[in-house]
C-alpha positions in Angstrom: 16.1 70.0 20.7 13.4 70.1 18.1 15.6 68.4 15.6 16.4 65.7 18.1 12.7 64.9 18.6 12.2 64.8 14.8 15.2 62.6 14.5 14.0 60.1 17.2 10.5 60.1 15.7 11.9 59.4 12.2 14.1 56.5 13.6 11.1 55.1 15.5 8.9 55.2 12.4 11.5 53.7 10.1 12.4 50.9 12.4 8.9 49.5 12.6 8.8 46.7 10.0 6.4 43.9 9.8 7.5 40.4 10.9 9.8 38.7 8.5 8.8 35.2 7.3 11.2 32.4 8.2 12.6 30.4 5.4 12.4 26.6 5.6 15.4 24.7 6.9 15.2 22.1 4.2 13.5 22.2 0.8 13.0 19.4 -1.6 14.3 20.1 -5.0 12.4 19.1 -8.1 15.5 17.1 -9.1 15.4 15.0 -5.9 11.6 14.2 -6.4 12.2 13.3 -10.1 15.1 11.0 -9.2 13.0 9.3 -6.5 10.1 8.8 -9.0 12.5 7.3 -11.6 14.0 4.9 -9.0 10.6 3.7 -8.0 9.6 3.1 -11.6 12.8 1.1 -12.2 12.1 -0.9 -9.0 8.6 -1.6 -10.1 9.8 -2.7 -13.6 12.3 -5.1 -12.1 9.6 -6.6 -9.8 7.1 -6.9 -12.6 9.7 -8.8 -14.7 10.3 -11.2 -11.8 6.5 -11.7 -11.3 5.9 -12.2 -15.0 8.6 -14.8 -15.1 7.1 -16.5 -12.1 3.6 -16.5 -13.7 5.0 -17.7 -17.0 7.0 -20.6 -15.4 4.1 -21.8 -13.3 2.5 -24.5 -15.5 0.1 -25.8 -12.7 -1.9 -22.6 -12.0 -3.8 -20.2 -14.3 -3.1 -16.6 -13.3 -5.3 -13.6 -13.7 -4.1 -10.0 -13.6 -6.1 -7.7 -11.4 -6.8 -4.1 -12.3 -4.7 -2.9 -9.3 -1.4 -4.5 -10.4 -1.4 -7.9 -8.7 -1.7 -11.4 -10.1 -3.7 -14.2 -8.7 -4.9 -17.8 -9.2 -7.8 -19.6 -7.5 -7.0 -22.5 -5.1 -10.7 -23.0 -4.3 -13.4 -21.5 -6.6 -17.1 -21.2 -5.5 -19.2 -21.2 -8.7 -22.5 -21.3 -6.8 -21.9 -17.9 -5.0 -22.5 -14.7 -6.9 -21.9 -12.0 -4.3 -18.6 -10.2 -3.9 -17.9 -7.8 -1.0 -19.0 -4.2 -1.4 -18.2 -1.1 0.6 -19.3 -1.3 4.2 -19.7 -5.1 4.2 -17.8 -7.0 6.9 -15.7 -9.8 5.5 -14.3 -12.7 7.7 -11.1 -14.0 6.2 -7.8 -15.6 6.8 -4.6 -14.9 4.9 -0.9 -15.7 5.1 2.1 -13.8 3.8 4.9 -15.6 1.9 8.0 -14.8 -0.1 7.9 -15.3 -3.9 9.7 -18.6 -3.3 6.8 -19.8 -1.0 8.7 -19.4 2.3 6.2 -18.4 5.0 6.7 -15.0 6.6 3.5 -14.9 8.6 1.2 -18.0 8.7 -2.6 -17.7 8.6 -2.6 -19.2 12.1 -0.2 -16.5 13.3 -2.3 -13.7 11.8 -5.6 -15.3 12.8 -9.1 -14.9 11.5 -9.8 -11.3 10.6 -13.1 -9.4 10.4 -12.5 -6.6 8.0 -14.7 -3.7 7.0 -14.4 -3.3 3.2 -12.4 -0.2 2.1 -11.0 0.6 5.6 -7.2 0.8 5.9 -6.7 -2.0 8.4 -4.8 -4.1 5.8 -1.8 -3.5 3.5 -2.8 -1.8 0.3 -2.7 -4.8 -2.0 -4.8 -7.0 0.2 -7.3 -4.2 0.9 -7.8 -3.8 -2.9 -8.0 -7.4 -3.9 -9.9 -9.5 -1.4 -13.1 -8.0 -2.8 -12.5 -10.1 -5.9 -13.4 -13.2 -4.0 -16.7 -14.7 -3.0 -17.6 -16.6 0.1 -15.7 -19.9 0.5 -13.2 -19.0 -2.2 -9.4 -19.1 -1.7 -6.9 -17.5 -4.0 -3.1 -16.8 -4.0 -2.1 -13.2 -4.9 1.3 -11.9 -5.9 1.9 -8.3 -4.9 4.7 -6.0 -6.0 6.3 -4.2 -3.1 4.4 -1.0 -3.9 1.2 -2.9 -3.1 2.7 -4.8 -0.2 4.5 -3.0 2.5 6.4 -0.6 0.2 9.7 1.2 0.9 9.2 0.9 4.7 8.5 -2.8 5.2 6.6 -3.9 8.2 9.2 -3.1 10.8 9.5 -6.8 11.7 9.9 -9.6 9.3 9.3 -8.0 5.9 12.2 -5.9 4.5 11.6 -2.7 2.5 10.8 -3.1 -1.2 9.8 -6.8 -0.9 7.3 -8.3 -3.3 5.1 -10.9 -1.5 2.6 -13.7 -2.1 -0.5 -14.1 0.0 -3.2 -16.9 0.1 -6.5 -15.3 1.1 -9.6 -17.3 2.0 -13.0 -15.6 2.4 -15.0 -17.4 5.2 -18.0 -15.2 5.4 -19.4 -11.9 4.0 -21.8 -10.0 6.2 -23.7 -7.6 3.9 -24.3 -4.0 5.1 -27.8 -2.8 5.5 
């Protein structure tokens, strides 16, 4: 009987293990991540070649490269204004979205007049990073690679995934923050 109690106690003590961690159902392999990065680099290279050819073949407009990866030219330039939007300013603007062949995807009328707080993520990445280059009463057309536009997801409506776009942006008013 004594051996039976020792045996049961030994089994009881040996069977108490801590909780075992669950393993993930799916893991991303470094190879998958590397291949995705390579595919995105190739896509960006192709888009930049298309944009470079478009810029080169446009003899009417003078393009400027932005530091964020887009290209733009002025439609209306305001040489008397000196202030460009800063963080926490509210900018009133209009913009449209077009294909690289100037077919309208969303018109400025369709989008409407927007009041945007600078550096807040209410716009797509490229527009959020570039309208701060303009001053009041200026209008410019920007060309964005898909990575600065709506990316690999598109906009779930009219813009397909991985689509480079053009956008004409007009700054109507800049309300400076206090």
